[in-house]
C-alpha positions as CSV (number, residue, x, y, z in Angstrom):
1,M,2.1,18.7,13.3
2,L,1.5,16.6,10.2
3,T,-1.9,15.0,9.9
4,L,-2.5,11.4,8.7
5,S,-5.3,9.9,6.7
6,V,-5.6,6.1,6.6
7,V,-7.0,4.7,3.4
8,I,-8.3,1.1,3.2
9,P,-9.7,-0.3,-0.1
10,C,-12.2,-3.0,0.7
11,R,-14.4,-5.5,-1.2
12,D,-16.5,-8.0,0.7
13,D,-14.0,-8.4,3.6
14,A,-16.2,-7.4,6.6
15,E,-14.6,-9.6,9.3
16,N,-11.0,-8.7,8.4
17,L,-11.9,-5.1,8.1
18,K,-13.4,-5.2,11.6
19,Q,-10.1,-6.4,13.0
20,C,-8.1,-3.9,11.1
21,L,-10.2,-1.0,12.4
22,Q,-9.9,-2.4,15.9
23,A,-6.1,-2.3,15.5
24,L,-6.2,1.3,14.1
25,A,-8.3,2.3,17.2
26,K,-5.4,1.3,19.4
27,Q,-2.8,3.5,17.7
28,T,-0.6,5.7,19.9
29,V,-1.0,8.5,17.3
30,D,-4.5,9.1,16.0
31,P,-5.2,9.8,12.3
32,I,-7.5,12.6,11.5
33,E,-9.6,10.2,9.5
34,V,-9.9,6.6,8.4
35,I,-11.4,6.1,4.9
36,V,-12.8,2.8,3.9
37,V,-13.4,2.6,0.1
38,D,-16.4,0.4,-0.7
39,N,-15.4,-1.2,-3.9
40,G,-18.8,-2.8,-4.6
41,C,-19.2,-4.6,-1.4
42,R,-22.1,-7.0,-1.0
43,D,-21.5,-7.8,2.6
44,E,-21.5,-5.7,5.8
45,S,-18.1,-4.0,5.2
46,A,-19.6,-0.5,4.9
47,R,-21.8,-0.9,8.0
48,I,-18.8,-2.1,10.0
49,A,-16.7,0.9,8.7
50,E,-19.3,3.3,9.9
51,L,-19.7,1.5,13.2
52,Y,-16.0,2.2,13.9
53,G,-16.2,5.8,12.8
54,A,-14.6,5.5,9.4
55,A,-15.7,7.5,6.4
56,V,-17.1,5.3,3.6
57,V,-16.2,6.3,0.0
58,P,-18.0,4.4,-2.7
59,E,-16.0,3.3,-5.9
60,Q,-17.8,1.1,-8.4
61,A,-14.9,0.7,-10.8
62,N,-13.5,-2.7,-10.1
63,G,-10.0,-3.1,-8.8
64,I,-7.7,-2.2,-5.9
65,W,-6.1,0.7,-7.8
66,A,-9.5,2.4,-8.5
67,A,-10.5,2.0,-4.9
68,A,-7.1,3.2,-3.4
69,A,-7.1,6.2,-5.8
70,A,-10.6,7.1,-4.8
71,G,-9.5,7.1,-1.1
72,Y,-6.5,9.2,-1.8
73,D,-8.5,11.7,-3.7
74,A,-11.0,12.0,-0.8
75,A,-8.4,12.2,2.0
76,V,-7.4,15.6,3.5
77,G,-4.4,14.6,5.7
78,D,-0.9,15.7,5.0
79,I,0.2,12.1,4.8
80,L,-1.8,9.4,3.1
81,V,-1.3,6.1,4.8
82,R,-2.4,2.9,3.1
83,C,-3.1,-0.6,4.4
84,D,-5.5,-3.4,3.4
85,A,-8.6,-4.6,5.1
86,D,-6.7,-7.7,6.2
87,S,-3.7,-5.7,7.6
88,R,-3.0,-5.8,11.3
89,P,-1.0,-2.7,12.2
90,P,0.8,-2.7,15.6
91,P,0.0,0.2,18.0
92,D,3.0,2.3,17.1
93,W,2.5,2.0,13.3
94,L,1.2,5.5,12.7
95,A,3.6,7.0,15.2
96,R,6.6,5.6,13.3
97,I,5.2,6.9,10.0
98,A,4.6,10.4,11.5
99,A,8.1,10.5,12.9
100,H,9.7,9.6,9.5
101,F,7.9,12.4,7.6
102,A,8.3,14.9,10.4
103,A,12.1,14.3,10.5
104,D,12.6,14.6,6.7
105,E,10.7,17.2,4.7
106,T,12.2,15.7,1.5
107,L,10.7,12.3,2.1
108,T,8.0,11.4,-0.5
109,G,7.1,7.9,0.4
110,L,7.7,5.3,3.2
111,T,7.1,1.6,3.2
112,G,7.9,-1.5,5.2
113,P,7.4,-5.2,5.1
114,G,4.4,-7.4,6.0
115,V,4.6,-10.3,8.4
116,F,2.3,-13.1,7.7
117,Y,0.0,-14.0,10.6
118,G,-1.8,-17.3,11.2
119,L,1.2,-19.4,10.0
120,P,3.5,-21.7,12.0
121,R,6.8,-19.9,12.8
122,Y,8.9,-21.7,10.2
123,Q,6.3,-21.1,7.5
124,R,6.1,-17.4,8.4
125,A,9.9,-17.1,8.2
126,L,10.0,-18.9,4.9
127,A,7.2,-16.8,3.4
128,G,8.9,-13.7,4.5
129,I,12.0,-14.6,2.6
130,L,10.4,-16.0,-0.5
131,Y,7.6,-13.5,-0.8
132,M,8.4,-10.2,1.0
133,R,12.1,-10.1,0.5
134,L,11.8,-11.2,-3.1
135,Y,9.3,-8.4,-3.7
136,F,11.4,-5.6,-2.4
137,L,14.6,-6.8,-4.1
138,A,13.2,-7.8,-7.5
139,V,10.8,-4.9,-7.9
140,G,13.4,-2.5,-6.5
141,A,15.9,-3.7,-9.1
142,A,13.3,-2.9,-11.8
143,L,12.5,0.5,-10.4
144,A,16.1,1.6,-9.4
145,H,14.7,2.5,-6.0
146,W,12.7,1.0,-3.1
147,P,9.1,0.0,-4.2
148,L,6.1,0.8,-2.1
149,F,4.2,-2.1,-0.6
150,G,0.5,-1.6,-0.7
151,S,-0.3,-3.2,2.6
152,N,2.1,-0.9,4.5
153,M,2.9,2.4,2.9
154,A,2.5,6.2,3.1
155,I,3.0,9.1,0.8
156,R,2.7,12.9,1.0
157,R,-0.7,14.1,-0.2
158,S,1.0,16.9,-2.1
159,C,2.9,14.3,-4.1
160,W,-0.2,12.4,-4.8
161,C,-1.8,15.5,-6.2
162,E,1.1,15.8,-8.6
163,V,0.9,12.3,-10.0
164,R,-2.8,11.3,-9.6
165,R,-3.6,11.8,-13.2
166,S,-0.7,9.7,-14.4
167,V,-1.6,6.4,-12.5
168,R,-3.5,3.6,-14.2
169,R,-6.3,3.5,-11.8
170,Y,-8.8,1.8,-14.1
171,D,-6.5,-1.0,-15.2
172,A,-7.6,-3.8,-12.8
173,Q,-4.6,-5.9,-13.8
174,V,-2.1,-3.4,-12.6
175,H,-0.6,-3.6,-9.1
176,D,-1.3,-0.2,-7.6
177,D,1.8,-0.1,-5.4
178,I,4.2,-1.0,-8.2
179,D,2.5,1.4,-10.7
180,L,2.7,4.3,-8.2
181,S,6.3,3.5,-7.4
182,F,7.2,3.6,-11.1
183,I,5.5,7.0,-11.6
184,L,7.1,8.5,-8.5
185,G,10.4,7.8,-10.2
186,P,14.0,7.5,-9.0
187,H,14.4,11.2,-8.1
188,R,11.7,11.3,-5.3
189,K,12.8,9.9,-2.0
190,I,11.2,6.6,-1.0
191,R,12.4,5.0,2.2
192,Y,12.2,1.4,3.3
193,D,12.1,0.8,7.1
194,S,12.5,-2.8,8.1
195,N,11.1,-2.1,11.5
196,L,7.9,-0.6,10.1
197,R,5.9,-3.8,10.0
198,V,2.3,-4.8,9.8
199,G,0.6,-8.2,10.0
200,I,-0.7,-9.4,6.6
201,S,-2.9,-12.3,5.7
202,P,-1.4,-15.5,4.2
203,R,-4.4,-16.0,2.0
204,A,-2.4,-14.4,-0.9
205,L,-0.2,-17.5,-0.8
206,C,-3.0,-20.0,-0.6
207,G,-3.4,-21.9,-3.9
208,S,-1.6,-21.8,-7.1
209,R,-4.3,-19.6,-8.7
210,N,-3.8,-16.8,-6.2
211,L,0.0,-16.9,-6.7
212,M,-0.3,-17.0,-10.5
213,R,-2.7,-14.0,-10.4
214,R,-0.4,-11.9,-8.3
215,F,2.7,-12.8,-10.4
216,S,0.7,-12.2,-13.6
217,R,-0.4,-8.7,-12.4
218,A,3.2,-7.9,-11.4
219,F,4.6,-8.8,-14.8
220,H,1.8,-6.9,-16.5
221,T,2.6,-3.8,-14.5
222,L,6.3,-4.1,-15.2
223,S,5.8,-4.7,-18.9
224,V,3.6,-1.6,-19.2
225,H,6.3,0.6,-17.7
226,W,9.2,-1.1,-19.4
227,K,7.8,-0.2,-22.8
228,M,8.3,3.5,-21.8
229,E,11.5,3.2,-19.8
230,A,13.7,0.1,-19.4
231,P,15.2,-0.6,-15.9
232,W,18.8,0.0,-17.0
233,H,17.8,3.5,-18.2
234,R,16.3,4.2,-14.8
235,W,19.4,3.0,-13.1
236,Q,21.6,5.2,-15.4
237,D,19.3,8.2,-14.7
238,R,19.5,7.7,-11.0
239,L,23.3,7.2,-10.9
240,E,23.9,10.2,-13.1
241,H,21.9,12.4,-10.8
C-alpha cells in the first residue's frame, strides 16, 4: 500500500495548528507521519506539534516555499500531502487521496478546492466563486493544466525528488503551489477533484492588504515563469503531445 506523509508549514499559528492536527488525528486512513515545519515560530506551535505526535522540522529561511520544501525533503512517504496550519481536512481526506494514487500509477499530483469556514453561507458561496474558482480557472489557463492548491494537494515523492532543485524555494514572493505547478509542466498528470475539499480560513480575504499581497505574489510567480515560457507556448506544447 502507498504511504502518506502530511506536510504542514507553520509560522506562529499555534491555535489553528492544534485544530488542524486534531482533524488529522480523526482520518480514516492514517499517514505514516505528520511533519510540521517550524518556519521561525515564536509561539507554541512546535510544542503543540510534538504534543500531537508530529515531527518538527526547523526551517529558518522565511517563506512558505522554503518551509514546504523543507518538509517535502524530510518526508519518507510515497505520497506527499500538503495542507496549511489553518486547514480543516474532513475525516475521509487522506482516504480519498490514497485511493486516487492507488488507482492511477501515472498520476503525479492531486488537488481540490478549499471551502471557507467561519463565514455566513452566502459569503462562503460568493468567496468560493470569486476566489477558489477564479484561482483554478485563471491559473489553469496560464499553466495549460490544473494548478495545485497549496492548502489541499498531494504529489508523489518520486516526482518531488525529480524537480526539487528547480523550484524557487528561497524566493519569499513566489507562490509555492503555482511555482511547483509550472515546473511539473503540462506533460505530468495533475488531477482536480471537486469532491476533495478541506476547510480553509477566510483570513486571506480579510483586508485589502492581504488580498493585494496574494495577488502581487501570484503575478510575480506568473511573470517569472512567463519570461521562460509563454502560456500559449505551453498550450501548443500540450495540444501537440
